[in-house]
Structures are given as C-alpha cells and as structure tokens.
C-alpha positions in Angstrom: 221.7 -3.1 87.1 224.8 -4.0 86.8 224.0 -7.5 87.6 221.4 -7.9 85.2 223.2 -5.7 82.3 224.4 -8.1 79.6 227.1 -7.0 77.1 229.6 -8.6 75.0 231.7 -7.9 72.3 232.3 -9.8 69.4 235.1 -9.5 66.6 234.7 -10.1 63.1 237.3 -13.0 62.4 238.0 -14.4 65.5 234.8 -14.4 67.4 232.3 -14.9 64.6 233.0 -15.3 60.5 236.4 -16.9 61.3 236.8 -18.7 57.7 235.2 -14.7 56.1 238.6 -13.2 55.0 236.9 -9.5 54.7 235.5 -10.1 58.3 239.4 -10.6 59.2 240.4 -7.8 57.1 238.0 -5.3 58.6 238.1 -6.1 62.2 234.5 -5.2 62.9 233.6 -5.3 66.4 229.7 -6.1 66.7 228.1 -5.7 70.2 225.4 -7.4 72.0 223.4 -5.1 74.9 220.9 -6.9 76.8 218.8 -7.4 80.8 219.8 -10.7 81.6 216.6 -11.1 83.9 214.0 -10.4 80.9 216.5 -12.5 78.6 216.3 -9.3 75.9 219.3 -8.5 73.8 219.8 -6.1 70.6 222.9 -6.6 68.9 224.7 -3.1 67.1 225.8 -3.3 63.8 225.3 -7.1 62.8 226.9 -8.1 59.2 229.3 -10.8 58.2 227.8 -13.9 60.0 224.1 -13.2 60.8 223.7 -17.0 62.0 226.8 -17.1 64.2 226.1 -13.8 66.0 222.2 -14.9 66.4 223.4 -18.4 67.7 225.8 -16.7 70.3 223.5 -14.9 71.6 220.7 -17.4 71.8 223.7 -19.8 74.0 223.9 -16.9 76.8 220.1 -17.4 77.2 219.0 -14.1 75.2 216.6 -13.5 72.6 217.1 -10.6 70.4 214.7 -7.8 70.0 216.1 -5.5 68.4 219.1 -4.1 66.2 221.0 -1.1 66.5 222.7 0.3 63.7 225.5 3.0 64.2 226.1 4.0 60.3 225.0 2.8 57.4 227.9 1.7 55.5 228.1 -2.4 54.5 230.6 -3.7 57.3 228.7 -2.5 59.9 225.0 -3.6 58.5 225.3 -5.5 55.8 225.5 -4.4 51.6 227.8 -4.5 48.7 231.7 -3.7 49.2 234.4 -4.0 47.2 233.0 -6.6 45.3 232.0 -8.4 48.4 228.2 -8.9 49.1 228.2 -8.9 53.2 225.5 -10.3 55.1 223.7 -8.0 57.7 220.3 -6.6 58.8 218.2 -8.0 55.8 219.1 -11.3 56.7 219.0 -10.6 59.9 215.1 -9.9 59.6 214.6 -12.9 57.7 215.1 -15.4 60.7 213.2 -12.8 63.2 211.0 -9.8 63.3 212.7 -7.1 65.0 212.8 -3.3 65.1 216.1 -1.7 63.7 217.1 1.7 65.3 218.7 4.1 62.8 219.4 7.7 63.4 216.6 9.6 61.0 218.8 11.0 58.9 220.2 7.8 57.8 217.1 6.0 56.8 217.6 6.7 52.9 220.7 5.5 52.9 220.4 2.4 55.0 217.6 1.4 52.6 219.6 1.8 49.8 222.8 -0.1 51.1 220.8 -3.1 52.3 217.6 -3.2 50.2 215.2 -2.9 53.2 212.3 -0.5 53.1 211.4 2.6 55.2 208.8 0.9 57.1 211.1 -2.0 58.5 213.2 0.7 60.2 212.6 2.5 63.2 214.1 6.2 63.0 215.7 8.0 66.1 216.9 11.7 66.9 219.9 12.7 69.1 218.8 11.9 72.9 216.3 9.5 72.2 216.1 6.5 74.6 215.7 2.7 73.1 215.2 0.6 75.7 216.0 -3.2 76.0 214.2 -4.9 79.2 214.7 -2.6 81.8 217.7 -1.5 80.4 218.1 2.3 78.5 220.1 3.4 76.1 220.6 6.8 75.0 221.6 7.6 71.6 223.8 10.3 70.1 223.8 11.8 67.0 227.3 12.1 66.0 227.6 13.3 62.8 231.4 13.2 60.9 231.7 9.9 59.3 228.2 9.8 58.0 225.4 12.3 57.9 223.8 9.9 60.7 226.3 8.2 62.6 224.9 7.7 66.4 226.9 6.6 69.3 225.0 4.6 72.2 225.7 5.6 76.0 224.4 2.6 78.4 226.0 2.0 81.6 229.0 3.7 81.7 229.6 2.6 78.2 230.1 4.4 74.9 229.7 2.2 71.6 230.9 4.6 69.1 230.8 3.0 65.7 233.2 4.4 63.4 233.1 8.1 65.4 235.8 7.4 67.6 238.8 4.8 67.4 240.6 4.5 70.8 243.4 5.5 67.8 241.8 8.5 65.8 238.4 8.7 64.5 236.3 7.7 61.6 237.6 8.9 57.9 236.2 11.3 56.3 236.9 11.0 52.7 233.7 9.4 52.0 230.7 10.5 50.7 228.5 12.0 53.0 231.2 12.7 55.3 231.8 16.3 56.6 235.2 17.2 59.1 233.2 20.2 60.3 230.7 18.1 61.6 232.8 15.6 63.2 235.1 18.4 65.3 231.1 19.0 66.6 230.7 15.6 67.2 233.9 14.9 68.9 234.1 18.0 71.3 230.8 19.1 71.7 228.1 16.3 71.2 230.4 13.6 73.3 231.7 16.5 75.6 229.1 15.1 77.9 230.2 11.9 78.3 232.7 11.1 81.6 236.3 10.6 81.4 235.3 7.1 83.3 233.3 6.2 80.6 234.3 3.0 78.7 235.1 3.6 75.3 234.2 0.7 72.3 234.5 1.3 68.9 233.6 0.1 65.7 237.2 -1.6 64.5 239.7 -2.9 66.6 242.4 -0.4 65.5 244.4 -0.5 68.2 246.1 -3.0 70.5 243.6 -2.4 73.4 240.0 -3.3 72.2 238.2 -1.0 74.6 239.7 2.4 76.9 238.2 4.8 79.2 237.3 8.2 77.8 240.1 9.9 79.8 242.7 7.9 78.3 241.5 8.8 74.9 241.1 11.8 75.2 244.9 12.1 77.0 246.1 9.8 74.1 243.9 9.9 71.0 245.2 12.6 68.0 242.2 13.9 67.3 241.6 15.6 71.0 245.0 17.1 70.6 244.2 20.4 68.7 242.6 23.2 70.8 240.5 24.9 68.2 238.2 24.4 65.2 240.5 26.0 63.1 243.7 24.2 64.2 241.3 20.8 63.9 240.3 21.4 60.4 243.6 22.4 59.5 245.2 18.7 61.1 242.1 16.7 59.6 240.0 18.0 56.9 242.3 17.4 54.6 
C-alpha cells in the first residue's frame, strides 16, 4: 500500500491561498489522501482556495472523489468567520459533485455554517471506514473542540483536525465545546492509536508540521495530568 498511497499536506497562506491574509493568519492544514493506482483522492478540510486545492490535486494526476470534514468551523469547511466569508465545501460542490463525509453529530452545524442541506452530506459514526480506491480511512469521533469533531486514521497517520496539535489541543471555550469530552477523546478515544503513528494537526501551531504520537504524548502539555480531575483543573477553566 505504501507505493500506491497518496498523501499531501498543504499549509494555507504558503501552499495555497497565498494572497489571502486570513489564510496566512490561521495557518490551517489541508490534506489530500488517495490511491495512486486508481487516481482517486479526498481532501480533508478544504477551505480558503478551493480552485487552488483542486488544481494541486489534479496536477498530481488525481481526481477528487470526496471530502472529509474534521469539524464544522469555517476555517476548515468554509463560511463566515470574523467578518470574512471563507470559501469551502459549498464552492467545492459547485465544481465537483462528491460526498462530504461528516460526523453524524455535526450535520446540523455544517449545514448552518455552509448553507448545504443534509442530503448533501454523508453522516458517519465512530469506527466507520471510508474508502478512497483501496485505501481505507478509519473515522474516530473525538468530541471536545466541537460535538462532532473527528480524526482520520490511515496508513500509520492520524489527521487530527483541531482535536490535537503537536502542542496543546483545540479550544474548549467555544459554543459546543466540552472539556470533559475532550479529556475522554484524548485519553481514551485516541489511546488506541500507536505511538509510532504520525500526527498531522489541523493548524501549524508549532515549528514542526507533524510528529509521532509517542513524541506528542511525551512533550504535549495536555498529556501531563495523571487523572481526569487534574486535567479538568488544568484545562477546563
């Protein structure tokens, strides 16, 4: 699978949307996952510059067959944010008709933010598999940052959105966030992810763009508390 597995990490403001000040400020990562043999690919959290992202995937000889959304915030899937209207999945669907895979708890929020309708979304539960060619992507529901946040485990990689960064985790002071749920997601839901898995976060909030889960567990402050009570005391305020 390693020979046919296709994976790219794009940084907003650098690899695409280069002239967009919001893209440069937010430093979002977008990911492409696919199967080189079939030429099929999916984009994770396409926002800011849909045409640029589709063209980049196309230049690799790949065609888009789906979208994976980690969560509903506009900097990940498009919508209105801080007075800016950000491109995202709604514009993408105007250009190519593909399924948009979301966590079931997130459907209402995705529709509200993007203007899409429920019939345009493919809702999933934790543990579901989404395939692109012969590549299977495992969906892990990790609420905390939002009710329907999800991570994608594929070929020894964890694409984590805003659930987990190399340093810290997603904000828990926003509508729909839940510190107790975040603790469960980090310490239980992601506990099954091996240490040699490479973590790919939703933003570049650290010098490095990726790191193994073992290194992250060793150095990330969110893994230092040794109990639920300690964790909530440190991060729930």
